[in-house]
C-alpha positions as CSV (number, residue, x, y, z in Angstrom):
1,X,116.7,96.1,98.4
2,X,117.4,99.6,97.2
3,X,115.5,102.8,98.1
4,X,115.7,105.8,95.8
5,X,114.3,109.3,96.6
6,X,113.1,111.7,93.8
7,X,111.3,114.9,93.6
8,X,108.3,115.2,91.1
9,X,106.7,118.6,91.3
10,X,105.4,118.9,94.9
11,X,105.7,115.2,95.6
12,X,108.6,113.4,97.3
13,X,108.9,110.0,95.7
14,X,110.3,106.9,97.4
15,X,111.1,104.2,94.9
16,X,111.5,100.7,96.3
17,X,113.5,98.2,94.3
18,X,113.4,94.8,95.9
19,X,111.5,93.5,98.9
20,X,111.0,94.7,102.4
21,X,110.9,91.7,104.7
22,X,112.0,90.9,108.3
23,X,115.7,91.3,107.3
24,X,115.4,94.6,105.4
25,X,112.8,96.2,107.6
26,X,115.2,98.2,109.8
27,X,116.7,99.9,106.7
28,X,113.3,100.7,105.3
29,X,112.1,102.1,108.6
30,X,115.2,104.2,109.1
31,X,115.2,105.7,105.7
32,X,111.5,106.6,105.9
33,X,111.8,108.1,109.4
34,X,114.7,110.3,108.3
35,X,112.7,111.4,105.3
36,X,109.7,112.3,107.4
37,X,111.9,114.5,109.7
38,X,112.5,116.8,106.7
39,X,108.8,118.0,106.8
40,X,107.5,116.2,103.7
41,X,103.8,116.8,103.1
42,X,103.2,115.0,99.8
43,X,104.7,111.5,99.7
44,X,104.5,109.0,97.0
45,X,105.8,105.5,97.7
46,X,106.3,103.4,94.5
47,X,106.6,99.7,95.1
48,X,106.2,98.7,91.5
49,X,109.6,97.1,91.5
50,X,109.4,95.7,94.9
51,X,107.1,94.4,97.6
52,X,106.4,94.9,101.3
53,X,105.9,91.5,103.0
54,X,105.9,91.8,106.8
55,X,103.5,93.5,109.1
56,X,106.1,95.8,110.7
57,X,106.9,97.2,107.3
58,X,103.3,98.0,106.7
59,X,103.0,99.5,110.2
60,X,105.6,102.1,109.3
61,X,103.4,103.2,106.4
62,X,100.5,103.8,108.9
63,X,102.8,105.8,111.1
64,X,103.9,107.9,108.2
65,X,100.3,108.4,107.2
66,X,99.5,109.5,110.8
67,X,102.3,112.1,110.6
68,X,101.1,113.3,107.2
69,X,97.6,113.6,108.5
70,X,98.8,116.0,111.2
71,X,100.6,118.0,108.6
72,X,97.5,118.0,106.3
73,X,99.6,116.1,103.8
74,X,98.9,113.1,101.5
75,X,100.3,109.7,100.9
76,X,100.1,108.0,97.5
77,X,101.0,104.4,97.3
78,X,101.8,103.1,93.8
79,X,102.0,99.5,92.6
80,X,100.9,97.7,95.8
81,X,99.6,94.2,95.4
82,X,96.1,93.5,96.6
83,X,97.1,91.8,99.8
84,X,99.3,94.7,100.9
85,X,96.7,97.2,99.9
86,X,94.0,95.5,101.9
87,X,96.2,95.1,105.0
88,X,97.2,98.8,105.0
89,X,93.6,99.8,104.5
90,X,92.5,97.7,107.5
91,X,95.3,99.2,109.7
92,X,94.3,102.7,108.6
93,X,90.6,102.1,109.4
94,X,91.6,100.8,112.8
95,X,93.6,103.9,113.6
96,X,91.4,106.7,115.0
97,X,94.1,109.4,114.3
98,X,94.1,109.0,110.5
99,X,91.8,110.3,107.9
100,X,91.5,107.5,105.3
101,X,91.0,110.2,102.6
102,X,94.7,111.1,102.9
103,X,95.7,107.7,101.5
104,X,95.5,107.0,97.8
105,X,96.4,103.7,96.1
106,X,97.3,103.9,92.4
107,X,98.1,101.1,90.0
108,X,101.5,101.0,88.4
109,X,102.1,103.8,86.0
């Protein structure tokens, strides 16, 4: 698994190459937590070249969305498979501290 960070206009883009699973979760979580400490408000996570497989890896997305909600920011998720999309949407709906309008799913570009 490799994680690359890019800037595209006002967006910070995280590009995942490979899979996040129970073995690579800690790296995924660490990199995203460090990024969030920089004050990012517009975050795009591109998983077109990878996948997120375990629940803990999806939970970090919900945590990030909660932080972005407090900052009045946005999260765009690109290239998620249907199962990942549905699971994240369910977790977001269950969290009372997140506005679901701050999460946008996009197909692969």
